Residue, then its C-alpha position, 0 to 999 in steps of 0.5 A: m762170895l766164896k761162902w755163897r759158892n760153897l753153900l750152893l755146892s754143898s746144897v748140890a752135893r746133898e741133892g745128889e745124895g737124895t736130899g734135894g727138893g724134899n725128895g728122899g726125905g731130906e731138907p729142901w736144897y735151899k734150907s741151908l742157904n739162910l734165905a729171906p722168907e720172901n725168897v723162900a716163898f718165891i722158890e717154893e711157889r715156882k717149885f725150883p728143883d735145884p739152884n741151877a733152875a733158880f739161877q737160870t730163871a733169875r738170869e733170864s729175867h734180868r736179861m729181859a728187863s735190861s734189853r727192853n723198855v719196861f714201863e711201870r703200869p699206870a695206877d688205876g684212875k690216875i692214867n694222866e699222872w703216869g710217867g711213861w707218856k713222855e717216853l711215848g712221844w707226848k710233849e708236856k709243854p703245849e708250845e712243843y706239842q704242834f702239828k706240822a704246818l701245811d704250806d700253801n700248796a698242801k692247803k690248795d691240794l686239799g680242795f677245801e679251806y683248812d680250818g685252823q681253829l678246828w684243828d687247833t682245838f683238836r690239838t689242844a684236846a689231844h695234848k690234854h688227854r696225853v695223846p703222843l704227838p706222833q699219833a695225834q699227827a697221824l690222826h690229823d693227817e688221816m682225817l684231812g685225807f678222809v674229808k678230802q676223799r669224801l668231798g671229792e666223791t661228792k663232787a664227782s657224784g654231783a658232776l655225774k648227776s649234772q651231766e645226766l640232767k644236761t643230757a636229758l635236757q639236750a634230748e628234750w630241747k634237741d636243735d633248740y638247745q643252744r638258743k634256749e641256753e642263750i635265752a637263759k644266760r640273757t635272762a640271768s643277766a637281766l636279773g643281775i646274775g653275772v654282772d659282778d662275776a662272769s663265772e656265775l653265768e658259767k655255773l648257771v649253764g652247768a646247772p641244768r635245772l636252773l638253765k631250764m628255769f631261766a630259759a622258760l622265764g626268758e621266753k615269757l619275757g621275750e628276747d627283745r627285753l633281755i640285756d646283753p650279758d657281755n657288757n654291764s649296760n642296760n642296752i637292749l640285746p639284738a636277739s639271736i638269729e635262732g630267736i628271731r626265726a622262732s619269733m617269726n615262726a610264732f608270728k606266722a602260726d598266729e591266725n589272728k596276725r595272719r588275718a590282720m596282716s592280709d586285710p587292709m581294713h583290719a584295725q591291727h593291719a598297720a601294727v601287725n605289718a610293722e611288727w613283721r617288718k621289725l622282725t625281718e629287719r632284726l633278722a637281717a641285722a643279726e645275719k649281717k653281724q654274724a657274717a662280719 
């Protein structure tokens, strides 16, 4: 140690005499230190003017290396063999490389079914390619959030479009909207929709295009041929008051029926009058039921 100190002091003294660093024609300050060739090359490459500059650099390098987590650079083409993955959070054992499980409330909050098989495949691939677990977990969570957001936007857009169609349908049907809606529901029931799941009828009402289609179909079938949507029987459903009145108005507008009704000699006189009586009886029954 004393020999090293004396050599440095001697070198500094010579530098002060104009011989250091090659200046003044003397030998470089490190010449007498008997350094290894690679150390001499290092000094000459960095062009340290004196021992103090060399020691300053060495001290700073040591401080930086000891105060930071320094990793060896992975070899080209062998990145999966790099030893630094574990330090970054990658788990070598697959059973330790697991995402945080979603509880029932979290799954319900998603608004769609959590596909465990899909995310398990994602987790396996992430483990294979050495993705640190915290980063893989973050990707998992952000992707779930993205899917939830997009589905919510799609649902909101669909609801807005449906409401626009319903508003247009209400403007088209005007005061006849409730009657046509009821006919649509009865028609759907006649076709078996809502027999096992009553919510199916509510979905029908919430789909304006379907509502319009079933209402048109029901009017072609005739109200007296539709079944009661409130039970699972095949009993004929008494038509609504609005429906009966609509049928009576249609009856009155039919010139042939008016003629047959007023002419006792007409071949259809009895049948037409019977049809009219049936309509009036059904109207009275419907009004009585509504008043009860």
